[in-house]
N, C-alpha and C positions, 0 to 999 in steps of 0.2 A: 773787103771791109764794107764797101758801099752796099753790095748785095746783101750782106748779113744784116746791116742796119735797116735796109728796106724790108727784109723779112720780119724783123722784130717789130717794126712800125706797123706792118700789115696785121700782125698778130694782135698788137695792142688795139688797133682800130676795130678789128672784128670783135674783140672782147668788149670794147665800149659799146658797139652797136648791139651786141647780145644783151648787155646789162640794161640798155635804154628801152628794150622791149618791155621790161618789168618796172618802169618808172612809177606807175600807179601803186604797185605793191611796195616799192621803196618808200613812197610818200606816206602811205598808210602805216607801214611798219615804223617809220620814224616818229610819227605822231604818238603811236602806242608806247614808244620807248620813254616818253616824257611822263607817263602816268605814275610810275613808281616814285618819281621825285616828290609828288604830292604827299605820298605816304611818309617819305623821309622828313618833309617839312613838319608834319604833325608829330611824328615820332620824336624828333630832336627838340621840338618845342616843349613836348611833355618832359623830356629828360632834363632840359635846362630848368624848367619850372620846378620839378621835383627836387633837383639838387640845390636850388636856391643860389646858384652861382651864375655869374655872367660869362665866365671863361672856364672851359674844360679842356685839359691837355693842350693849352695854348690856342684854342679855337673859341671864338665867340659864336653865338647862334648864327649870325650872318656868314661867318667864315665857313661853318659847317655846310650850310646850304650852297654857298658858292663852290665849295669843294666838290660836292656831289654833282653839281651842274658841270663842272670841269671834267670830272671823271667820265661823264657821258661822252665827252669829246675824245678823251684819251683812250677809253675803251673802244670807241668806234675806230680809232686808228690801229690799235694793237690786237683786237680780237680777230681771229681767223676761223670762223665757224665752218666746219666741214673739211678743213684742209687736211689734217692728219688722217681722218677717217676716209677721205676721198683717195688719198695715196694708197692706204691699206686696201681699199676695195679694188683699185686698179691692179695692184700686185696679186691679190687673191683671185680675181676674175680673169687675169691675163691680158687685160686691155692696155697694160703699160707697155706692151710689146711695140706699140706704134711709135713710142719715143726712142726705141732702140733701133728701128729700121728706117726712120725718117731723120733728116738733119735738123731736128728740133730738140733742144735741151729741155728735159722735164722741169727742172728747177726754174730755169728762165721763163718757160711758158707759164708756170703757175704764178711766178712773181708778177709777170705782166697782167695776168688775169686778175690778181688781187689789186694791183694798181688801178686797173680799169674799174673794178668793183668800188674801190674807195672814191675814185674821182666822180663816178656817177652818183654814188651815195651822197656825197657832200654837195653836188650841184642840185640834186633833188631836195636834199634836206636843208638847204641854205635858208629858205624862207621860214620853215618851222623853227629852226635853231635861232634865227635872228629874232623871231617873235617871242619865243620863250625867254631868251636872254634880255630882251628889251623889257618885258613885263616884270622880270625879277631882277632888274638892274640894281635895285636898292640893296641887294645882298652883297654887292661888290663895293669895295671902298674906292675903286677907280682902276684905271689901267696901270700896269707896271711900267717902269722906265724901259728905255730902248734896249739896253743890254739884257735885262731880265726877259723881255719879250722875245728877243732873239734866242736866248737859251731855252725858252719854252718851246718855240717852234723847232729848234734843233732836237730837243728831247722827244717831241711828238714824232718827228721823222724817224728817229732811232727806235722809238717804241713800236712803230710799224714794222721796221726791219727785224727787230728782235722778236716780235710776236710771230712774224712769218717764218723766220728760219728756225725758231724754237719748235713750232708745231710741225714744220717740214721735217725736222730731225726726228721727232717722235714718229711721224709717218714712215720714215725710212726704216724704222725698226721692224716693219712688216716684212722686210726681206728675210728676216730671221724668224719672226713670229707672225704668222699670217693674221692673227687677231690681236689688235692693239686697243680694243674698246675699254678693257679694264684699266690699262695703263693711262689711257686718255681720260677716263673718269677720275682717277687719282690726281692727275695733273690739273683738271678743271676744278676739283675740290680745293686743292692747295692754291690755285690761281685766284679763286673767288675770295678766299680769306686773307691771303698774304700779298696780294697785288695792290690792296688799298681800295678795291672796288666796293667792299661792304662797309668799311669805315676807315678813317685816317689811321695810318700805321703808328702815328704818335701815341695812340691810345695804349700801346703796349709799354710805353715808357713808365706808365703808372702802375704796372703789374709788379708787385713786390716779390722778393725772394728769388730762389733759383729758377722757378718757372718763368719769370719775366726775363731773366738773363738768357735762358735757353731759347725762348721765342724770339727775342731780339737778335740773338746770334744766328738763328735760322733765317730770319728776314734779311739780315745783312749778307748772308752767304748765298742766298738764292737770287736769281735775276728778276723775280716776279714783281718786285716793287717798282721796277722801271717801266712796267706796262701800264700802270694807272696812277699810282700814288705820286711818283717822282715829278712828272710833268705838271700835275695839278698843284703840288706843293711849291714848285718853282714859280708858277704864275701868281700864287698868293703871297709870295715873299717869305715862305717858311724855310726855304733853303737859299742861302746867300753866300757870297764871298768864296773862301777856299773850299767850303763844303759843297758849293754849287759846282765849282770847277772839278773837284774830285768826283762828284757824282756823275757829271757828263762824261768824264774819262772812263769811269767804271762801266757806264752804260755802253759806251763805244766799244770797250773791250769785250763785253758780253756779246755784242752784235758780231764782232769779228770772230769770236770763239764759235758761235753757232753757225756762221757762214762756213767756216772751215769744217766743223763737225758734220754739217749737213752734206757738204760736198764729198767728204771722205766716206761717210756712210753710204751715199748713193753710188760712188765709184766701186766700193767693195760689195755693195748689195747686188748690183747688176752682174757681177762676176759669178755669184752663186745662184742667180735667178734661174729657175727651171721651166719657165713658160707655162705656169698653171693656167687653167681656165680656157676660154674659147678664143 
């Protein structure tokens, strides 16, 4: 057990050192991520002005901007760029064989690699994030209470795990279909619209008729809203009480579901793996 823990710690340390090589790229990339929020400020300012209302779908103008600032954090936790496509590439090119002949678990290695990535990202991005949130602090009505803040951090951690194991599961499909780029494109499309990254999902509550019912049903059925919308709405106090408890339990259930699904898909996939590539 001690030797195994030492192995995983060594892997994590190496991944951290690898990520720190690109700290300048991390810092520049982080600054560029804040540019779209400027567009959102002007866009939603125009929307509120044109509507003549101070509140839209339960959000004031300040709430909307605070929401988009928070989704930058939640998306940074839950997004896993290159994970599924990377697994598919290793299966297609045959380089995944190293995980089959060495005492290193593929899923565990990838998880540690992503943890290292997120740790380095937030260490490097701490100053830019702090500066932006300080400059735009007036958009927030204040810090939430202790229990709400704890629920927010819990949902952030689960959004990371959910995002990782969901994309990892998609990557495992490459054992059956060597090319998953089309499937990944469909997933990213749905993710962009139904995770709350583009706009608060509360906006669908105002859609009338059968169409609105169908969209809301799809949103509730899929786990995507727990990747961006849910943690942000928790911080802003849009989800409270029994609804908050139920949401956290559902999010946890999705995490467990994709952990099991990912593990089952990997176990069955390597049984039919034929050693393609070099």
